[in-house]
PyMOL Python script that loads the backbone (N, CA, C, O; Angstrom):
from pymol import cmd

cmd.read_pdbstr("""\
ATOM      1  N   UNK A   1      41.168 101.321 -40.095  1.00  0.00           N
ATOM      2  CA  UNK A   1      41.244 100.213 -40.997  1.00  0.00           C
ATOM      3  C   UNK A   1      40.287  99.087 -40.610  1.00  0.00           C
ATOM      4  O   UNK A   1      39.792  98.389 -41.494  1.00  0.00           O
ATOM      5  N   UNK A   2      40.028  98.900 -39.412  1.00  0.00           N
ATOM      6  CA  UNK A   2      39.069  97.872 -38.937  1.00  0.00           C
ATOM      7  C   UNK A   2      37.652  98.299 -39.323  1.00  0.00           C
ATOM      8  O   UNK A   2      36.846  97.407 -39.588  1.00  0.00           O
ATOM      9  N   UNK A   3      37.286  99.537 -39.377  1.00  0.00           N
ATOM     10  CA  UNK A   3      35.950  99.920 -39.776  1.00  0.00           C
ATOM     11  C   UNK A   3      35.739  99.653 -41.213  1.00  0.00           C
ATOM     12  O   UNK A   3      34.643  99.246 -41.598  1.00  0.00           O
ATOM     13  N   UNK A   4      36.760  99.863 -42.065  1.00  0.00           N
ATOM     14  CA  UNK A   4      36.611  99.582 -43.516  1.00  0.00           C
ATOM     15  C   UNK A   4      36.372  98.099 -43.721  1.00  0.00           C
ATOM     16  O   UNK A   4      35.603  97.736 -44.612  1.00  0.00           O
ATOM     17  N   UNK A   5      36.994  97.219 -42.939  1.00  0.00           N
ATOM     18  CA  UNK A   5      36.788  95.791 -43.109  1.00  0.00           C
ATOM     19  C   UNK A   5      35.384  95.365 -42.624  1.00  0.00           C
ATOM     20  O   UNK A   5      34.787  94.460 -43.206  1.00  0.00           O
ATOM     21  N   UNK A   6      34.875  95.981 -41.609  1.00  0.00           N
ATOM     22  CA  UNK A   6      33.507  95.696 -41.171  1.00  0.00           C
ATOM     23  C   UNK A   6      32.518  96.197 -42.156  1.00  0.00           C
ATOM     24  O   UNK A   6      31.533  95.509 -42.426  1.00  0.00           O
ATOM     25  N   UNK A   7      32.717  97.361 -42.714  1.00  0.00           N
ATOM     26  CA  UNK A   7      31.843  97.902 -43.747  1.00  0.00           C
ATOM     27  C   UNK A   7      31.808  97.082 -45.040  1.00  0.00           C
ATOM     28  O   UNK A   7      30.771  96.906 -45.680  1.00  0.00           O
ATOM     29  N   UNK A   8      32.978  96.604 -45.376  1.00  0.00           N
ATOM     30  CA  UNK A   8      33.093  95.789 -46.591  1.00  0.00           C
ATOM     31  C   UNK A   8      32.384  94.432 -46.347  1.00  0.00           C
ATOM     32  O   UNK A   8      31.670  93.940 -47.221  1.00  0.00           O
ATOM     33  N   UNK A   9      32.588  93.841 -45.163  1.00  0.00           N
ATOM     34  CA  UNK A   9      31.887  92.583 -44.809  1.00  0.00           C
ATOM     35  C   UNK A   9      30.351  92.788 -44.840  1.00  0.00           C
ATOM     36  O   UNK A   9      29.607  91.951 -45.353  1.00  0.00           O
ATOM     37  N   UNK A  10      29.927  93.878 -44.298  1.00  0.00           N
ATOM     38  CA  UNK A  10      28.499  94.188 -44.198  1.00  0.00           C
ATOM     39  C   UNK A  10      27.953  94.356 -45.659  1.00  0.00           C
ATOM     40  O   UNK A  10      26.878  93.855 -45.988  1.00  0.00           O
ATOM     41  N   UNK A  11      28.713  95.059 -46.498  1.00  0.00           N
ATOM     42  CA  UNK A  11      28.326  95.239 -47.796  1.00  0.00           C
ATOM     43  C   UNK A  11      28.219  93.936 -48.618  1.00  0.00           C
ATOM     44  O   UNK A  11      27.291  93.763 -49.408  1.00  0.00           O
ATOM     45  N   UNK A  12      29.195  93.022 -48.412  1.00  0.00           N
ATOM     46  CA  UNK A  12      29.136  91.732 -49.079  1.00  0.00           C
ATOM     47  C   UNK A  12      27.960  90.887 -48.586  1.00  0.00           C
ATOM     48  O   UNK A  12      27.336  90.178 -49.376  1.00  0.00           O
ATOM     49  N   UNK A  13      27.657  90.954 -47.310  1.00  0.00           N
ATOM     50  CA  UNK A  13      26.620  90.262 -46.710  1.00  0.00           C
ATOM     51  C   UNK A  13      25.251  90.799 -47.256  1.00  0.00           C
ATOM     52  O   UNK A  13      24.334  90.018 -47.510  1.00  0.00           O
ATOM     53  N   UNK A  14      25.143  92.105 -47.423  1.00  0.00           N
ATOM     54  CA  UNK A  14      23.912  92.726 -47.939  1.00  0.00           C
ATOM     55  C   UNK A  14      23.667  92.253 -49.417  1.00  0.00           C
ATOM     56  O   UNK A  14      22.545  91.938 -49.814  1.00  0.00           O
ATOM     57  N   UNK A  15      24.752  92.226 -50.178  1.00  0.00           N
ATOM     58  CA  UNK A  15      24.708  91.778 -51.608  1.00  0.00           C
ATOM     59  C   UNK A  15      24.262  90.297 -51.635  1.00  0.00           C
ATOM     60  O   UNK A  15      23.356  89.913 -52.375  1.00  0.00           O
ATOM     61  N   UNK A  16      24.910  89.518 -50.832  1.00  0.00           N
ATOM     62  CA  UNK A  16      24.629  88.017 -50.768  1.00  0.00           C
ATOM     63  C   UNK A  16      23.131  87.842 -50.390  1.00  0.00           C
ATOM     64  O   UNK A  16      22.430  87.021 -50.981  1.00  0.00           O
ATOM     65  N   UNK A  17      22.663  88.617 -49.410  1.00  0.00           N
ATOM     66  CA  UNK A  17      21.299  88.520 -48.916  1.00  0.00           C
ATOM     67  C   UNK A  17      20.313  88.859 -50.010  1.00  0.00           C
ATOM     68  O   UNK A  17      19.286  88.197 -50.154  1.00  0.00           O
ATOM     69  N   UNK A  18      20.630  89.925 -50.810  1.00  0.00           N
ATOM     70  CA  UNK A  18      19.811  90.337 -51.883  1.00  0.00           C
ATOM     71  C   UNK A  18      19.719  89.307 -53.011  1.00  0.00           C
ATOM     72  O   UNK A  18      18.647  89.069 -53.569  1.00  0.00           O
ATOM     73  N   UNK A  19      20.845  88.714 -53.328  1.00  0.00           N
ATOM     74  CA  UNK A  19      20.879  87.662 -54.397  1.00  0.00           C
ATOM     75  C   UNK A  19      20.234  86.382 -53.900  1.00  0.00           C
ATOM     76  O   UNK A  19      19.648  85.632 -54.680  1.00  0.00           O
ATOM     77  N   UNK A  20      20.337  86.139 -52.643  1.00  0.00           N
ATOM     78  CA  UNK A  20      19.803  84.867 -52.074  1.00  0.00           C
ATOM     79  C   UNK A  20      18.230  84.824 -52.193  1.00  0.00           C
ATOM     80  O   UNK A  20      17.616  83.757 -52.196  1.00  0.00           O
ATOM     81  N   UNK A  21      17.660  85.975 -52.283  1.00  0.00           N
ATOM     82  CA  UNK A  21      16.199  86.074 -52.401  1.00  0.00           C
ATOM     83  C   UNK A  21      15.712  85.383 -53.679  1.00  0.00           C
ATOM     84  O   UNK A  21      14.631  84.795 -53.677  1.00  0.00           O
ATOM     85  N   UNK A  22      16.475  85.440 -54.751  1.00  0.00           N
ATOM     86  CA  UNK A  22      16.069  84.919 -56.044  1.00  0.00           C
ATOM     87  C   UNK A  22      16.256  83.418 -56.161  1.00  0.00           C
ATOM     88  O   UNK A  22      15.684  82.812 -57.068  1.00  0.00           O
ATOM     89  N   UNK A  23      17.037  82.785 -55.277  1.00  0.00           N
ATOM     90  CA  UNK A  23      17.257  81.316 -55.324  1.00  0.00           C
ATOM     91  C   UNK A  23      15.923  80.579 -55.098  1.00  0.00           C
ATOM     92  O   UNK A  23      15.545  79.768 -55.944  1.00  0.00           O
ATOM     93  N   UNK A  24      15.180  80.829 -53.971  1.00  0.00           N
ATOM     94  CA  UNK A  24      13.924  80.064 -53.773  1.00  0.00           C
ATOM     95  C   UNK A  24      12.948  80.356 -54.953  1.00  0.00           C
ATOM     96  O   UNK A  24      12.244  79.448 -55.396  1.00  0.00           O
ATOM     97  N   UNK A  25      12.905  81.579 -55.450  1.00  0.00           N
ATOM     98  CA  UNK A  25      11.982  81.924 -56.452  1.00  0.00           C
ATOM     99  C   UNK A  25      12.320  81.096 -57.761  1.00  0.00           C
ATOM    100  O   UNK A  25      11.406  80.647 -58.453  1.00  0.00           O
ATOM    101  N   UNK A  26      13.528  80.923 -58.054  1.00  0.00           N
ATOM    102  CA  UNK A  26      13.998  80.158 -59.183  1.00  0.00           C
ATOM    103  C   UNK A  26      13.789  78.700 -58.972  1.00  0.00           C
ATOM    104  O   UNK A  26      13.266  78.058 -59.883  1.00  0.00           O
ATOM    105  N   UNK A  27      14.148  78.095 -57.846  1.00  0.00           N
ATOM    106  CA  UNK A  27      13.985  76.724 -57.577  1.00  0.00           C
ATOM    107  C   UNK A  27      12.546  76.332 -57.508  1.00  0.00           C
ATOM    108  O   UNK A  27      12.130  75.387 -58.177  1.00  0.00           O
ATOM    109  N   UNK A  28      11.770  77.033 -56.715  1.00  0.00           N
ATOM    110  CA  UNK A  28      10.347  76.719 -56.581  1.00  0.00           C
ATOM    111  C   UNK A  28       9.555  76.972 -57.862  1.00  0.00           C
ATOM    112  O   UNK A  28       8.635  76.231 -58.208  1.00  0.00           O
ATOM    113  N   UNK A  29       9.944  78.041 -58.550  1.00  0.00           N
ATOM    114  CA  UNK A  29       9.274  78.394 -59.809  1.00  0.00           C
ATOM    115  C   UNK A  29       9.485  77.325 -60.831  1.00  0.00           C
ATOM    116  O   UNK A  29       8.552  76.991 -61.562  1.00  0.00           O
ATOM    117  N   UNK A  30      10.688  76.760 -60.922  1.00  0.00           N
ATOM    118  CA  UNK A  30      10.959  75.742 -61.905  1.00  0.00           C
ATOM    119  C   UNK A  30      10.332  74.420 -61.481  1.00  0.00           C
ATOM    120  O   UNK A  30       9.927  73.655 -62.357  1.00  0.00           O
ATOM    121  N   UNK A  31      10.231  74.120 -60.255  1.00  0.00           N
ATOM    122  CA  UNK A  31       9.722  72.857 -59.719  1.00  0.00           C
ATOM    123  C   UNK A  31       8.170  72.779 -59.746  1.00  0.00           C
ATOM    124  O   UNK A  31       7.592  71.804 -60.226  1.00  0.00           O
ATOM    125  N   UNK A  32       7.528  73.826 -59.219  1.00  0.00           N
ATOM    126  CA  UNK A  32       6.112  73.716 -59.126  1.00  0.00           C
ATOM    127  C   UNK A  32       5.334  74.958 -59.607  1.00  0.00           C
ATOM    128  O   UNK A  32       4.137  75.107 -59.359  1.00  0.00           O
ATOM    129  N   UNK A  33       6.069  75.838 -60.304  1.00  0.00           N
ATOM    130  CA  UNK A  33       5.380  77.061 -60.809  1.00  0.00           C
ATOM    131  C   UNK A  33       5.054  78.023 -59.767  1.00  0.00           C
ATOM    132  O   UNK A  33       4.101  78.781 -59.948  1.00  0.00           O
ATOM    133  N   UNK A  34       5.766  78.079 -58.652  1.00  0.00           N
ATOM    134  CA  UNK A  34       5.491  78.999 -57.563  1.00  0.00           C
ATOM    135  C   UNK A  34       5.894  80.377 -57.973  1.00  0.00           C
ATOM    136  O   UNK A  34       6.937  80.502 -58.614  1.00  0.00           O
ATOM    137  N   UNK A  35       5.190  81.405 -57.675  1.00  0.00           N
ATOM    138  CA  UNK A  35       3.988  81.583 -56.837  1.00  0.00           C
ATOM    139  C   UNK A  35       2.669  81.487 -57.657  1.00  0.00           C
ATOM    140  O   UNK A  35       1.579  81.592 -57.093  1.00  0.00           O
ATOM    141  N   UNK A  36       2.781  81.291 -58.961  1.00  0.00           N
ATOM    142  CA  UNK A  36       1.541  81.256 -59.786  1.00  0.00           C
ATOM    143  C   UNK A  36       0.691  80.073 -59.370  1.00  0.00           C
ATOM    144  O   UNK A  36      -0.530  80.169 -59.492  1.00  0.00           O
ATOM    145  N   UNK A  37       1.239  78.958 -58.884  1.00  0.00           N
ATOM    146  CA  UNK A  37       0.410  77.803 -58.542  1.00  0.00           C
ATOM    147  C   UNK A  37      -0.446  78.013 -57.290  1.00  0.00           C
ATOM    148  O   UNK A  37      -1.296  77.182 -56.969  1.00  0.00           O
ATOM    149  N   UNK A  38      -0.229  79.084 -56.611  1.00  0.00           N
ATOM    150  CA  UNK A  38      -1.023  79.287 -55.368  1.00  0.00           C
ATOM    151  C   UNK A  38      -2.492  79.469 -55.679  1.00  0.00           C
ATOM    152  O   UNK A  38      -3.332  79.224 -54.813  1.00  0.00           O
ATOM    153  N   UNK A  39      -2.828  79.886 -56.871  1.00  0.00           N
ATOM    154  CA  UNK A  39      -4.214  80.094 -57.279  1.00  0.00           C
ATOM    155  C   UNK A  39      -4.841  78.773 -57.757  1.00  0.00           C
ATOM    156  O   UNK A  39      -6.055  78.718 -57.953  1.00  0.00           O
ATOM    157  N   UNK A  40      -4.083  77.761 -57.941  1.00  0.00           N
ATOM    158  CA  UNK A  40      -4.619  76.503 -58.483  1.00  0.00           C
ATOM    159  C   UNK A  40      -5.192  75.604 -57.415  1.00  0.00           C
ATOM    160  O   UNK A  40      -4.839  75.766 -56.247  1.00  0.00           O
ATOM    161  N   UNK A  41      -6.009  74.715 -57.731  1.00  0.00           N
ATOM    162  CA  UNK A  41      -6.663  73.847 -56.708  1.00  0.00           C
ATOM    163  C   UNK A  41      -5.628  72.838 -56.187  1.00  0.00           C
ATOM    164  O   UNK A  41      -4.605  72.617 -56.836  1.00  0.00           O
ATOM    165  N   UNK A  42      -5.889  72.211 -54.994  1.00  0.00           N
ATOM    166  CA  UNK A  42      -5.024  71.237 -54.438  1.00  0.00           C
ATOM    167  C   UNK A  42      -4.899  69.997 -55.316  1.00  0.00           C
ATOM    168  O   UNK A  42      -3.853  69.350 -55.296  1.00  0.00           O
ATOM    169  N   UNK A  43      -5.900  69.652 -56.065  1.00  0.00           N
ATOM    170  CA  UNK A  43      -5.789  68.504 -56.966  1.00  0.00           C
ATOM    171  C   UNK A  43      -4.713  68.693 -58.026  1.00  0.00           C
ATOM    172  O   UNK A  43      -4.191  67.720 -58.571  1.00  0.00           O
ATOM    173  N   UNK A  44      -4.391  69.913 -58.309  1.00  0.00           N
ATOM    174  CA  UNK A  44      -3.309  70.107 -59.225  1.00  0.00           C
ATOM    175  C   UNK A  44      -1.878  70.186 -58.494  1.00  0.00           C
ATOM    176  O   UNK A  44      -0.859  69.675 -58.958  1.00  0.00           O
ATOM    177  N   UNK A  45      -1.943  70.853 -57.364  1.00  0.00           N
ATOM    178  CA  UNK A  45      -0.680  71.057 -56.660  1.00  0.00           C
ATOM    179  C   UNK A  45      -0.143  69.864 -55.832  1.00  0.00           C
ATOM    180  O   UNK A  45       1.072  69.710 -55.705  1.00  0.00           O
ATOM    181  N   UNK A  46      -0.985  69.065 -55.298  1.00  0.00           N
ATOM    182  CA  UNK A  46      -0.471  67.970 -54.473  1.00  0.00           C
ATOM    183  C   UNK A  46       0.307  66.949 -55.253  1.00  0.00           C
ATOM    184  O   UNK A  46       1.344  66.519 -54.747  1.00  0.00           O
ATOM    185  N   UNK A  47      -0.080  66.513 -56.431  1.00  0.00           N
ATOM    186  CA  UNK A  47       0.773  65.693 -57.209  1.00  0.00           C
ATOM    187  C   UNK A  47       2.121  66.270 -57.590  1.00  0.00           C
ATOM    188  O   UNK A  47       3.125  65.561 -57.655  1.00  0.00           O
ATOM    189  N   UNK A  48       2.126  67.568 -57.842  1.00  0.00           N
ATOM    190  CA  UNK A  48       3.371  68.258 -58.120  1.00  0.00           C
ATOM    191  C   UNK A  48       4.292  68.202 -56.889  1.00  0.00           C
ATOM    192  O   UNK A  48       5.489  67.941 -57.013  1.00  0.00           O
ATOM    193  N   UNK A  49       3.735  68.443 -55.735  1.00  0.00           N
ATOM    194  CA  UNK A  49       4.486  68.386 -54.491  1.00  0.00           C
ATOM    195  C   UNK A  49       5.050  67.039 -54.263  1.00  0.00           C
ATOM    196  O   UNK A  49       6.172  66.925 -53.769  1.00  0.00           O
ATOM    197  N   UNK A  50       4.339  66.010 -54.594  1.00  0.00           N
ATOM    198  CA  UNK A  50       4.871  64.713 -54.368  1.00  0.00           C
ATOM    199  C   UNK A  50       6.076  64.364 -55.304  1.00  0.00           C
ATOM    200  O   UNK A  50       7.083  63.779 -54.903  1.00  0.00           O
ATOM    201  N   UNK A  51       5.882  64.766 -56.543  1.00  0.00           N
ATOM    202  CA  UNK A  51       6.991  64.454 -57.528  1.00  0.00           C
ATOM    203  C   UNK A  51       8.224  65.385 -57.339  1.00  0.00           C
ATOM    204  O   UNK A  51       9.348  65.004 -57.666  1.00  0.00           O
ATOM    205  N   UNK A  52       7.999  66.572 -56.823  1.00  0.00           N
ATOM    206  CA  UNK A  52       9.088  67.578 -56.712  1.00  0.00           C
ATOM    207  C   UNK A  52       9.457  67.848 -55.305  1.00  0.00           C
ATOM    208  O   UNK A  52       9.888  68.956 -54.984  1.00  0.00           O
ATOM    209  N   UNK A  53       9.305  66.870 -54.432  1.00  0.00           N
ATOM    210  CA  UNK A  53       9.590  67.126 -53.028  1.00  0.00           C
ATOM    211  C   UNK A  53      11.016  67.565 -52.691  1.00  0.00           C
ATOM    212  O   UNK A  53      11.202  68.427 -51.832  1.00  0.00           O
ATOM    213  N   UNK A  54      11.982  67.015 -53.322  1.00  0.00           N
ATOM    214  CA  UNK A  54      13.394  67.379 -53.056  1.00  0.00           C
ATOM    215  C   UNK A  54      13.602  68.860 -53.448  1.00  0.00           C
ATOM    216  O   UNK A  54      14.255  69.590 -52.702  1.00  0.00           O
ATOM    217  N   UNK A  55      13.081  69.310 -54.564  1.00  0.00           N
ATOM    218  CA  UNK A  55      13.221  70.715 -54.950  1.00  0.00           C
ATOM    219  C   UNK A  55      12.502  71.630 -54.051  1.00  0.00           C
ATOM    220  O   UNK A  55      12.996  72.720 -53.765  1.00  0.00           O
ATOM    221  N   UNK A  56      11.362  71.250 -53.585  1.00  0.00           N
ATOM    222  CA  UNK A  56      10.554  72.035 -52.675  1.00  0.00           C
ATOM    223  C   UNK A  56      11.301  72.180 -51.383  1.00  0.00           C
ATOM    224  O   UNK A  56      11.360  73.279 -50.832  1.00  0.00           O
ATOM    225  N   UNK A  57      11.879  71.101 -50.873  1.00  0.00           N
ATOM    226  CA  UNK A  57      12.641  71.198 -49.615  1.00  0.00           C
ATOM    227  C   UNK A  57      13.871  72.107 -49.762  1.00  0.00           C
ATOM    228  O   UNK A  57      14.202  72.848 -48.837  1.00  0.00           O
ATOM    229  N   UNK A  58      14.527  72.057 -50.880  1.00  0.00           N
ATOM    230  CA  UNK A  58      15.716  72.930 -51.130  1.00  0.00           C
ATOM    231  C   UNK A  58      15.251  74.373 -51.194  1.00  0.00           C
ATOM    232  O   UNK A  58      15.846  75.252 -50.571  1.00  0.00           O
ATOM    233  N   UNK A  59      14.185  74.617 -51.949  1.00  0.00           N
ATOM    234  CA  UNK A  59      13.739  75.994 -52.140  1.00  0.00           C
ATOM    235  C   UNK A  59      13.282  76.625 -50.773  1.00  0.00           C
ATOM    236  O   UNK A  59      13.621  77.769 -50.467  1.00  0.00           O
ATOM    237  N   UNK A  60      12.558  75.897 -50.023  1.00  0.00           N
ATOM    238  CA  UNK A  60      12.062  76.457 -48.774  1.00  0.00           C
ATOM    239  C   UNK A  60      13.148  76.487 -47.716  1.00  0.00           C
ATOM    240  O   UNK A  60      13.077  77.286 -46.782  1.00  0.00           O
ATOM    241  N   UNK A  61      14.170  75.614 -47.847  1.00  0.00           N
ATOM    242  CA  UNK A  61      15.331  75.712 -46.901  1.00  0.00           C
ATOM    243  C   UNK A  61      16.076  76.984 -47.156  1.00  0.00           C
ATOM    244  O   UNK A  61      16.446  77.706 -46.230  1.00  0.00           O
ATOM    245  N   UNK A  62      16.304  77.267 -48.475  1.00  0.00           N
ATOM    246  CA  UNK A  62      17.017  78.506 -48.810  1.00  0.00           C
ATOM    247  C   UNK A  62      16.177  79.714 -48.428  1.00  0.00           C
ATOM    248  O   UNK A  62      16.713  80.747 -48.025  1.00  0.00           O
ATOM    249  N   UNK A  63      14.872  79.587 -48.552  1.00  0.00           N
ATOM    250  CA  UNK A  63      14.000  80.734 -48.060  1.00  0.00           C
ATOM    251  C   UNK A  63      14.106  80.886 -46.567  1.00  0.00           C
ATOM    252  O   UNK A  63      14.067  82.014 -46.075  1.00  0.00           O
ATOM    253  N   UNK A  64      14.241  79.792 -45.806  1.00  0.00           N
ATOM    254  CA  UNK A  64      14.392  79.916 -44.379  1.00  0.00           C
ATOM    255  C   UNK A  64      15.694  80.585 -44.034  1.00  0.00           C
ATOM    256  O   UNK A  64      15.732  81.441 -43.150  1.00  0.00           O
ATOM    257  N   UNK A  65      16.777  80.213 -44.715  1.00  0.00           N
ATOM    258  CA  UNK A  65      18.058  80.828 -44.492  1.00  0.00           C
ATOM    259  C   UNK A  65      17.990  82.367 -44.777  1.00  0.00           C
ATOM    260  O   UNK A  65      18.532  83.198 -44.049  1.00  0.00           O
ATOM    261  N   UNK A  66      17.299  82.658 -45.861  1.00  0.00           N
ATOM    262  CA  UNK A  66      17.126  84.094 -46.245  1.00  0.00           C
ATOM    263  C   UNK A  66      16.388  84.819 -45.140  1.00  0.00           C
ATOM    264  O   UNK A  66      16.801  85.912 -44.753  1.00  0.00           O
ATOM    265  N   UNK A  67      15.410  84.307 -44.665  1.00  0.00           N
ATOM    266  CA  UNK A  67      14.618  84.927 -43.576  1.00  0.00           C
ATOM    267  C   UNK A  67      15.422  85.106 -42.306  1.00  0.00           C
ATOM    268  O   UNK A  67      15.339  86.150 -41.659  1.00  0.00           O
ATOM    269  N   UNK A  68      16.200  84.096 -41.942  1.00  0.00           N
ATOM    270  CA  UNK A  68      17.004  84.153 -40.722  1.00  0.00           C
ATOM    271  C   UNK A  68      18.138  85.220 -40.939  1.00  0.00           C
ATOM    272  O   UNK A  68      18.467  85.932 -39.991  1.00  0.00           O
ATOM    273  N   UNK A  69      18.708  85.340 -42.100  1.00  0.00           N
ATOM    274  CA  UNK A  69      19.674  86.352 -42.333  1.00  0.00           C
ATOM    275  C   UNK A  69      19.145  87.720 -42.201  1.00  0.00           C
ATOM    276  O   UNK A  69      19.895  88.654 -41.919  1.00  0.00           O
ATOM    277  N   UNK A  70      17.881  87.875 -42.394  1.00  0.00           N
ATOM    278  CA  UNK A  70      17.300  89.210 -42.345  1.00  0.00           C
ATOM    279  C   UNK A  70      17.430  89.763 -40.871  1.00  0.00           C
ATOM    280  O   UNK A  70      17.440  90.982 -40.698  1.00  0.00           O
ATOM    281  N   UNK A  71      17.524  88.940 -39.867  1.00  0.00           N
ATOM    282  CA  UNK A  71      17.665  89.352 -38.492  1.00  0.00           C
ATOM    283  C   UNK A  71      19.060  89.598 -38.060  1.00  0.00           C
ATOM    284  O   UNK A  71      19.270  90.114 -36.963  1.00  0.00           O
ATOM    285  N   UNK A  72      20.054  89.252 -38.873  1.00  0.00           N
ATOM    286  CA  UNK A  72      21.492  89.483 -38.537  1.00  0.00           C
ATOM    287  C   UNK A  72      21.922  90.888 -38.731  1.00  0.00           C
ATOM    288  O   UNK A  72      23.083  91.217 -38.491  1.00  0.00           O
TER     289      UNK A  72
END
""", "prot")
cmd.dss("prot")
cmd.show_as("cartoon", "prot")
cmd.util.cbc("prot")
cmd.orient("prot")
């Protein structure tokens, strides 16, 4: 019975981890057009970063959590 609970928890964590990948993509994509904006010059991206700093912090914070969960 204990093994089933651990397997179920691991399954939920794997699904959560997979879905969490799309959060930074959605947040950063809506805020600054990431990853398409990586090809644009700094003169275009820096003003976007200044105006969308809260969304950028949120997006990269979730991306950090996603990366740390990869090692669990």
